[in-house]
N, C-alpha and C positions, 0 to 999 in steps of 0.2 A: 697444738696438743702439746699439754699440760705431763708434764715430767711424772711418773710413776712411783712410790716410793712406799715401801714396806718396811713396817716398825715391828722389831722383836723386843718384849720386856727382858727385865731381869729375873735374878733366883730370888723367891716369895711374892711374885707381883702375878698382876693375870692382866688381859689388854685392858682395861678399863684404868691399869694406874697410867696409860699412855695418853689419854684424852687430852691431858691439857698439852703436851706437845704434838698433838695430832691436829691439835685447833690453829697452832702458833705454823703447822708448818703449810697448813692447808690455806692461811690467811698471807702466806709467798708463793701462793700460785701450783702449791703440789696437789698430784692426787696421791692421797694418802690412802692405804689400807693399813690391820694390825695384824699379825701374826700370832698368835697363842700356843701356848704348849705348857707340858706340864714340868715345873722347870725343877723340882726335889725328887717326886716319884718316878717320872720318867726321862728327866737328864736329858745328855744330847743324842742318848744313844736312840732315844723316842724321837726329840726334838730336830733332828739333823735330818734324816730317811724322811719324813714329812716336811719337811722345809724343802725337800728335793722334787720332791712330788711335785709341790706347789708353785718350782719355780721352772721345773722343766719343759713344760709344755709353753711358761708365759711370755709375754711382749716382752720387749728389754724393759727392766724394771735396775732401780737402786735400791740399796739395804741403809736401816739406819739401826743396828742394834744398841742399846740400854746394857750397861756393863754386864754378865753371861748373855745378852741376846748379839753380841758383840763376837763374842768367840763363838758362839752357835751359827753366827752368819759367815765368818772365814771358816770353821772347821765344816757346812757344806760346799763350800767353793773349794777348795781343799780335796775332798773324795769327789766331785763332782765340776773340775775347773768350766765346761762347756756350757754351765748354764748361762743364760742370758741376763749378767749381771753386770752395769757398769762399771758403777761404782758405791762406795761400805764407808758409811760412817761408822766409826764405833766411838761411842757415848760412853766414859767413862769406864771402859772396857781394859783387865787387867791383863793386856795382850800377853805380857809376859810371866805370868801365872802371878797368883794372890799369895802376898804374904799371912795377910789377913786369913786368906782359907787353910794357907798350911797350918796355920796357930788352933782355929777352930779344931779343925782336922786331929789335931795332936792332944785333942781335949775328949774324952770319953763322953762327958755326959751333956755335951754339946756337937758333938760332930754330925749326928744324923740330919741335924738341920742341913745339910747340906747336900744328903741326899744322891742322886747320882749325878750329881753333876759336879761333885769331889773332884773327879779326876782331870777335869777338861777348865777348873776354875782355880788348882794350881799349878797345873801345869802350864801354860797356856801354850807358845809358839815358839819356835824360837827367830825365825824372823817373815816374811810376806815375802813372794816369787810369781802370786798369781797375776793374771791379765789385770783384774778391774783393778783401778783402782780406790786405794783405800786412805782414809785420813780420823786421825783421831781428837777428839776433844777430850782434852783435862779437865777437872776443877782444881781449886787450890783453896778452898774452903774447908776447912778442917773438924768438920762437925759429921761425926757419923760411928755407927757401931762400931768399925773394924780397928780404931785407933784402941778402943780398951783391949783387943787382941794381939796387934804388931806394934813392933815399934818402927815406923817410917823413918827412911834417909830420906831428906829432905822435905822438900812442899808435896800434899796430900789433899785428896778430897775427904778425908777422912775416913773414908775406906780401901781405896786405893791410891799407894803413891802416882808423882807424875813418873817415875821411870817406870812403873808398870805399863804404862800406857804408851811407850815409845818402844815401837817396834823395828829393827831392821827393815827396811822393803816398805817403809809409808810412804803417801805421796806429800803429804803434808801434815802439820800436827798444830795446833793450838790451846791456849790455855786460856779460863774462864773463870769471872770471880762466883762461883759456887759447889755448894758439898757435893757429895754423891747423888744422893735422892735428889736437891737441887737440881741438877744438870735436866732432870726431867723438865724441870717449872719455870726456868730462866730463858728468857726472850733473847739473850746472845747465844746461846749455847742454839737454840732454833735458827736463830740467822745466819749460825756460820754453819748451820748443818746444811742448811738452802743451799746456801753459796758453794759450796764444797761438793754438793748434789750436781750444781749445775754448770762447773763451772772445774773442776778439780783441786782448784786449789781454795784455802781458806781466806776473806775479805781482810783487808786493813783492820785494827783496832779501830774503833769510833772514838 
């Protein structure tokens, strides 16, 4: 029986955005579904209960969230720890909170773009203490809108800094050569995600 993974997109995206990643994961032998939610008008207050409802009576499943999607996944698991989720990959997620989001929120003319996801994006988490193993994949190609609003300390993917992806309590962490959006299209990110979902750790670099 193939392993099941539910994909969650980030802010300003829809289910179709994850099509390339879904195809790569299917090629790795995973059974893939995509979870869509209103990231701006609804935000976590809508997405998290919907995700919990989707997972509550599910067979064991793994999760993969890009950017905000990773935060939504962990928030759902914090609210309902008994959900049948075994492993989670956070792809370019600002797990410690996003400096770019905080900078956007401080600018009245553009802060509404974050919608109801602003709070979770700015806050992130202090650490992970849940039962599912969580791995984070970060990009280090600094091409993204975030670089226009935040001054990153050290490497970043152009929207999220590497340090923002390093959450205490993670099972593993790896870095691939991709920008924030490029992580969704990266063959190496997909390979690493599939390896973690199957083994609870990332593969050695090739």
